[in-house]
C-alpha positions as CSV (number, residue, x, y, z in Angstrom):
1,X,15.7,15.7,27.5
2,X,16.6,14.7,24.1
3,X,12.3,14.6,22.4
4,X,12.3,18.1,24.2
5,X,15.2,19.6,21.9
6,X,14.3,17.9,18.8
7,X,10.7,19.1,19.4
8,X,12.4,22.5,19.5
9,X,13.7,21.6,15.9
10,X,10.4,20.8,15.0
11,X,9.2,23.7,15.7
12,X,12.0,25.5,14.1
13,X,11.6,23.5,11.0
14,X,8.0,24.1,10.7
15,X,7.9,27.9,10.5
16,X,9.1,27.1,6.6
17,X,6.9,25.9,3.8
18,X,9.3,23.8,2.5
19,X,8.8,21.3,6.0
20,X,6.1,19.5,6.7
21,X,5.6,17.3,10.1
22,X,4.3,14.2,7.8
23,X,6.6,11.4,6.4
24,X,8.0,8.2,6.5
25,X,10.1,6.8,8.9
26,X,13.0,4.1,9.2
27,X,13.4,2.2,12.6
28,X,17.1,0.5,13.2
29,X,19.9,-0.5,15.5
30,X,23.3,0.5,15.4
31,X,26.4,-0.8,17.5
32,X,28.5,1.6,19.8
33,X,32.2,1.0,19.5
34,X,33.2,-2.4,20.2
35,X,35.3,-3.3,23.2
36,X,37.1,-6.5,25.0
37,X,37.7,-7.5,28.6
38,X,35.5,-7.8,31.8
39,X,32.1,-7.1,31.7
40,X,30.9,-6.9,35.1
41,X,28.9,-4.9,35.9
42,X,27.7,-4.0,32.2
43,X,25.5,-7.6,31.8
44,X,22.1,-6.4,31.0
45,X,23.4,-3.6,28.8
46,X,25.6,-5.7,26.6
47,X,24.6,-7.3,23.7
48,X,27.8,-7.7,21.7
49,X,28.4,-7.1,18.5
50,X,26.7,-8.2,14.9
51,X,30.0,-10.2,14.0
52,X,31.0,-13.3,15.9
53,X,34.2,-11.9,17.6
54,X,35.4,-11.8,21.3
55,X,34.7,-8.4,21.1
56,X,31.0,-6.2,23.0
57,X,29.6,-3.2,22.2
58,X,26.4,-1.6,23.2
59,X,23.5,-1.4,21.1
60,X,21.3,2.1,20.2
61,X,18.0,2.0,18.2
62,X,16.9,5.1,16.4
63,X,13.4,6.2,14.8
64,X,14.4,8.5,11.9
65,X,12.2,11.2,9.4
66,X,13.4,9.5,5.5
67,X,11.9,9.9,1.9
68,X,11.6,13.6,0.8
69,X,11.5,15.0,4.6
70,X,14.2,16.8,6.3
71,X,16.5,13.7,8.0
72,X,15.8,14.3,12.1
73,X,16.6,11.5,14.0
74,X,13.0,11.9,16.1
75,X,14.6,9.5,19.2
76,X,17.2,7.2,20.4
77,X,17.4,4.6,22.9
78,X,19.4,2.0,24.3
79,X,18.9,-1.8,23.5
80,X,19.0,-3.9,26.7
81,X,19.0,-7.8,27.1
82,X,16.0,-9.1,27.4
83,X,13.6,-6.6,25.4
84,X,11.7,-7.8,22.6
85,X,12.1,-5.8,19.6
86,X,8.2,-4.9,19.6
87,X,8.6,-3.3,22.6
88,X,11.7,-1.8,20.9
89,X,9.9,-0.5,18.2
90,X,6.7,0.5,20.0
91,X,8.8,3.0,22.2
92,X,9.8,4.9,19.5
93,X,7.2,5.1,17.4
94,X,4.8,6.2,20.2
95,X,7.6,9.4,20.8
96,X,7.8,9.6,16.4
97,X,3.9,10.0,16.4
98,X,3.7,12.6,19.6
99,X,5.8,14.6,17.4
100,X,5.0,14.2,13.6
101,X,2.3,12.4,11.8
102,X,3.7,9.0,10.7
103,X,2.1,7.1,7.5
104,X,4.9,4.6,7.1
105,X,7.6,2.7,8.7
106,X,10.5,0.6,6.8
107,X,12.7,-1.5,8.8
108,X,15.4,-4.2,8.4
109,X,14.9,-7.8,8.8
110,X,15.7,-8.5,12.2
111,X,12.4,-6.6,12.7
112,X,9.9,-8.9,10.9
113,X,8.6,-10.7,13.7
114,X,4.6,-10.9,13.3
115,X,3.7,-9.1,17.0
116,X,5.8,-6.3,15.6
117,X,3.9,-6.2,12.3
118,X,0.9,-7.0,14.0
119,X,1.4,-3.5,16.1
120,X,2.4,-1.0,13.4
121,X,-0.7,-2.4,11.5
122,X,-3.0,-2.0,14.7
123,X,-1.7,2.0,14.5
124,X,-2.9,2.2,11.3
125,X,0.8,2.6,9.5
126,X,2.1,0.6,6.6
127,X,5.2,-1.2,6.8
128,X,7.9,-2.5,4.4
129,X,10.1,-4.8,6.1
130,X,12.2,-7.8,4.4
131,X,11.8,-11.0,5.7
132,X,14.0,-14.0,6.6
133,X,14.0,-16.8,4.0
134,X,12.8,-19.9,5.6
135,X,12.4,-23.7,4.0
136,X,9.0,-22.1,1.9
137,X,10.3,-18.7,1.0
138,X,13.3,-20.6,-0.6
139,X,11.2,-23.0,-2.1
140,X,9.5,-20.6,-4.2
141,X,12.5,-18.8,-5.1
142,X,13.4,-21.8,-6.8
143,X,10.1,-22.2,-8.6
144,X,10.8,-18.4,-9.5
145,X,14.3,-19.2,-10.7
146,X,12.8,-21.8,-13.1
147,X,10.7,-19.7,-14.5
148,X,12.9,-17.2,-14.7
149,X,10.6,-14.3,-13.0
150,X,11.9,-11.9,-11.9
151,X,8.5,-10.9,-9.4
152,X,6.1,-12.6,-7.5
153,X,3.3,-11.1,-5.0
154,X,1.5,-13.9,-2.7
155,X,-0.8,-12.8,0.8
156,X,0.1,-15.1,4.3
157,X,-1.0,-15.3,7.5
158,X,1.3,-15.3,10.2
159,X,0.2,-16.4,13.3
160,X,0.0,-15.0,16.6
161,X,-1.5,-17.0,19.0
162,X,-4.5,-17.7,20.4
163,X,-6.2,-18.9,16.6
164,X,-5.6,-15.0,15.9
165,X,-3.1,-13.9,13.0
166,X,-2.0,-10.9,11.2
167,X,-2.6,-10.5,7.5
168,X,0.4,-9.3,5.0
169,X,1.8,-9.9,1.7
170,X,4.9,-11.4,0.5
171,X,6.7,-9.9,-2.4
172,X,9.3,-11.7,-4.1
173,X,12.1,-9.6,-5.8
174,X,14.2,-10.6,-8.1
175,X,18.2,-8.6,-7.4
176,X,19.6,-7.2,-10.6
177,X,23.4,-8.2,-11.3
178,X,23.2,-10.8,-8.3
179,X,26.4,-12.6,-7.6
180,X,24.3,-16.0,-7.1
181,X,22.6,-18.5,-9.5
182,X,20.4,-20.2,-7.0
183,X,17.1,-19.0,-5.1
184,X,19.7,-16.1,-3.2
185,X,18.6,-14.1,-6.3
186,X,15.6,-13.2,-4.4
187,X,14.8,-11.1,-1.5
188,X,11.7,-11.5,0.2
189,X,9.2,-8.6,1.3
190,X,6.5,-8.4,3.7
191,X,4.2,-4.6,3.4
192,X,0.7,-4.6,4.8
193,X,-0.1,-2.6,1.6
194,X,0.2,-2.4,-1.5
195,X,3.2,-0.4,-3.9
196,X,5.1,0.4,-1.6
197,X,7.9,-1.8,-1.9
198,X,9.9,0.7,-4.0
199,X,10.3,3.3,-1.0
200,X,12.4,0.6,0.4
201,X,15.0,2.0,-1.1
202,X,14.4,4.9,1.5
203,X,15.6,2.7,4.5
204,X,19.3,2.9,3.7
205,X,19.1,6.8,4.4
206,X,19.3,5.8,8.3
207,X,22.3,3.9,7.1
208,X,23.9,7.0,5.8
209,X,23.0,8.9,8.8
210,X,24.5,6.5,10.9
211,X,28.1,7.3,9.1
212,X,27.4,10.8,8.9
213,X,26.2,11.0,12.9
214,X,29.8,8.7,14.2
215,X,31.1,12.3,12.5
216,X,29.7,14.1,16.0
217,X,30.7,11.4,18.3
218,X,33.2,12.1,20.7
219,X,35.7,9.4,21.8
220,X,35.7,7.8,24.3
221,X,38.1,4.3,26.1
222,X,35.3,4.0,29.2
223,X,33.2,1.2,29.2
224,X,30.4,3.2,30.8
225,X,26.5,2.7,29.7
226,X,25.5,6.3,30.4
227,X,28.2,8.2,29.2
228,X,28.6,6.4,25.8
229,X,24.7,6.7,25.3
230,X,24.7,10.5,26.3
231,X,27.8,10.5,23.5
232,X,25.7,9.0,20.9
233,X,22.3,10.8,21.5
234,X,24.5,13.8,22.1
235,X,25.9,13.4,18.1
236,X,22.4,12.0,16.9
237,X,21.1,15.4,18.4
238,X,24.1,18.0,16.8
239,X,23.5,15.4,13.1
240,X,19.5,16.9,13.4
241,X,20.8,20.4,13.9
242,X,23.0,20.4,10.6
243,X,20.4,19.1,8.7
244,X,17.9,21.6,10.1
245,X,19.8,24.2,10.1
246,X,20.4,23.2,6.2
247,X,17.1,23.4,5.3
248,X,16.6,26.7,7.1
249,X,19.6,27.9,4.6
250,X,18.8,26.4,1.5
251,X,15.3,28.2,1.9
252,X,16.9,31.8,3.0
253,X,19.0,31.7,0.0
254,X,17.2,29.2,-2.8
255,X,13.5,29.4,-1.8
256,X,13.2,25.9,-1.4
257,X,14.7,22.8,0.1
258,X,17.2,20.0,-2.2
259,X,18.1,16.4,0.1
260,X,21.7,16.6,-0.7
261,X,22.8,19.8,1.8
262,X,24.4,23.2,1.2
263,X,25.9,23.3,4.6
264,X,28.5,21.1,5.6
265,X,28.9,18.8,9.0
266,X,32.2,20.4,9.4
267,X,30.8,23.8,9.1
268,X,28.3,23.2,11.7
269,X,30.9,21.8,14.0
270,X,32.7,24.9,13.8
271,X,29.9,27.2,14.4
272,X,29.2,24.9,17.5
273,X,33.1,25.1,19.0
274,X,32.9,28.8,18.4
275,X,29.5,29.6,20.1
276,X,29.6,27.1,22.8
277,X,33.6,25.6,23.3
278,X,31.7,21.9,22.8
279,X,34.3,20.1,20.1
């Protein structure tokens, strides 16, 4: 049902010359509001929190248009215990590619598995993903620091098993104004196509999107998995409606589209309450 609703939004937005069914997507996982207490009956769905606390939380994964596109949430799904990151990314990309032409994928370092990267490459897509620094990356960063070198690239083969390998490029980049004085001054990214590292800044749009989505979420004390996911998915849909409406309003008033919205989230919520009584 969510995909059908977003499909209708895309069809409406596609009536403008400023919208193109093509772009960069970002994939990420976010936490629902945490809770404590008995987890009986929820063991398969409760993942925990990213912080080491006694709180529990459900986790949701999304794929969102970023970059110069209208930042719509193309799909949202629960994260269940035992699922691999590859399964999650594969599912989200399947739905995204049914609706838009995807050319680049941006993800956080929790998706830096070689099997995820290989699957993306097999689809003919490019990716930029930060890499968790292991011993060899830390050693290389230390050498770069000694040479006072800001950037370095090297090809790397990642083992897939059965004598199969995924070929990628590691890009070391020195952080500006880092608080550290050791190898932690550097970040390491992986990409299967050169010249894409600068676009990784677009990935932060999914983080800002999550903050806006929470404004549309209904509060609940229920631990019910289905109810909480419905609230999250519905909030993602309202967020996407807001951004699609803003596109249409901007085009109507100015003849062009700027990513900074002129229609506010509050305007959209007020209209929703007026027209539907929801909210």
